[in-house]
C-alpha positions, 0 to 999 in steps of 0.5 A: 463519506469523508475519510481521515487525512492526517494534518501533519503529513510533512512529518512523514517526508518521503516515507509513504508507509508512515503516512499510509498507516497514519491515514488508515489508523485515523491518527496524526503521523506523529502519533504513529512514528514511535511504531517505526523504530528505523524511521530516521534511518531509511526512506522505505520499509518492506513487508518485514518492517511493516509487520514489526511496526504493526506488532508494536502498534497493536500486537493482538489486532488480528491482521490478515496477510495476503500475498498477491500472485505476480502479474505473470501468475495471475489467472493461474490457481495459486492465490486467493480468488485467482478465478476473479477478473483483475478489476473485481480483485482491485475492487475487493482490495480497496473495499477492505481496511488495509495497507497495500504494498504496490509494485511499480512494474518495469524491467526490474520485474520482467524476470522475477517479480519477487526479486529483492532489487524490485523492492526499490520500486515499491510504494505503500497505500491505504485502502478503506471503503472502496477508496484509497489513500496515496501519500504521494497525492494526499489531498483526498482518498480516491476511487481506484479508477481515478487513482489509476488514471492519474497515476498513468500520467504521472508514473513515468515522471515518478518512476523512470522506466515504469510500465504500470503497477501491481498490488504485491502484498496486503495487510487486511485489518478488522473493520473499525480497528483504527477508531 
């Protein structure tokens, strides 16, 4: 099964969040840009900015939000499905039509995973049907294992000092919403 990849990804520049939304919505980047009012002003968006963009794009879409427990909290009864092994949760994460804010781990998350300074080290990806779309590697939708393996080699060059990644926030869309 082939998933949609926008042909105008260059319009997004370094803004992974715009490219992830376009891929998931099965639209060109130019078509989703109007939803991001501050696109030209900054190269990143946080959860609040993504909520505003989605409210602009489809106000009554029924998007569910999930805040992942931090790696320090994982396995403790705080989040959804806390009893599941991480691999099973990652498989569940990529099965959904969703946008995921990935946190690059490093010294900036050692004491406080949710610290505002950690937002500088985040990245948006799209997930659908067991695959994920990483705008930094936009040639195809990949399985989570293949993505993770490629990322392990590239991450030190992408984010100096990073020790890995962790899902931080997820917006889950109803099936078939982008069609």
